[in-house]
C-alpha positions, 0 to 999 in steps of 0.5 A: 584163439587164446587170450592171456588174462590179468597180470601186468606187462610191459605197464599194462594190465588185463590182456597183453598177449594173444596166440592162435592155437590153431596155427602150425608154427613147427613144420618146414613148408614142404611137410606143413603143407602137404599135412594140411592138403593130406587131411583136408582131402576129407571134405568134413575136416574142419579148416585147418590154418598152417603156417610153415617154420620155414621154407626148403627147397629139398625133399622133405618126405620120403618113402624108403620101402621094405621088404619082410626080411629087411624092415630093420636094415632100411631103419638102420640105413634111415637113421644112418643118413640122419646122422651123416647129414646131422649138422655139427652143433651143441644138440643133438638132432632129434629123431622120433620113430612112430608106430600106429602100434606099440608092438613096432617098438625097435630095439631102442638101445640096439640104435642108439649105441649105434649113433650116438649122435643122435637123440633118438625116441619111439612113441605110437603116434596117438602118445606123440600128440604136442611133441616134435623132433627135427626128424620123423621116421613112420614105421610100418605104413603097410596094407595090412590088418594093423598096418597104417591105415589100420583095418581094424574097424573096432578098434578101441583107440579110434572109439575114444577119439570119434566115437561116431562112424564118418562117411569118409573113408579112413577119416580119424586115420587121416588125422592121426597121420596128419599128427604124425608128419606134423611131429617133424621140423625138418624130414619125414620118413615113411617105411612102407612094404614095397609089395604091400604098400598102404592106401596112404603112401600110394596116394601121396605119390600119385599127386606130385602137389605133395612132393614125396621122394622115393629112392630113385633105385627101388623105381628103376628095378619096379616093373609092370606085371604083364599077367595081371596089371600089378608090379614086378618087384626087383629080389636081389640074388645072393650070389648070383642074378637076381629075380623078379615076381608080382606083388600079388604073389598069392594071387598072380605068383608070376616071376623070372630071372633078371638078365642073365648079361647085367643079373639086375636089369629086365628085358622088355619089349615096347610091342608083342612082335619087338625082341626084349631089351634089357632096361639097364645094359640093353642087352636083346633077348628074343621075345616069348612067343607064348607070353607077353612078359617072357624070353626065351634062354637056352635050356637042355632037353631030351632031344638035345638044347633047345630055347624056352621061356624064361618063365617055365614052368607058368609058361611053356613057350619055346623055340629052335635054337638057330644051328651055326655053320 
């Protein structure tokens, strides 16, 4: 609680205005309340009073999936969407790009030239305290040593603000995330690795109370790997059908072609004895008798055509082709 002392206001002297500095008025409800819920998962965290600046019935926190080669493309698409949805007004909508580390700063000159209708800035999250913007884009929310949350236990930035180790995992990083989210007035977009999303992103997506949205297309193209229990991620083909690979590429390495009929779906089966049905076009494929993931496609061998598992050489399942009369 802060009080203004002295001076004269409305004919009175002394205390003339009281402001509660422990409250947040900046963000809409779906951001402000989600940020509060997130930071208070730490039972040792001091309670924060949050009063939203307004209400919205539209998604306000988004996850945008990136891959090793698509980071700039996804950021471009995010900014393009914000530019297209900007209302006609005298003021440019402001976009604050936030990174856990300085090396995540993109080419601001490039994006400012491409989207002149947006006011685009970059800051590290620690340097963004006190700032605000219409939209916030958090970069690099990956499960990596220099991701977010950071895995560097001796990070000098953390030692400045939290000299004593807290028992709750990522306690200070959670507060850093709170700072990042509450810079935004209207939307927060989090760019995260689809193959290695950070623990924060996973937490936000798992709890429906956060009301976090992610592209439906990515969800439709993600399936469970029957070999290790991880996720099978869709990789678009350049000139033909795409393919799927397990997110645990160094440990599992499971991969297979997409459906040959539609080029993007994945034939799946409800039980080991069922035929495999494509998740998108409904094409039925003969299941592999040797593994739980694959299906049979026609191949040519030394003794003529045969049906072999799509996961070859990881799986050698096969069957004879049926002769037609």
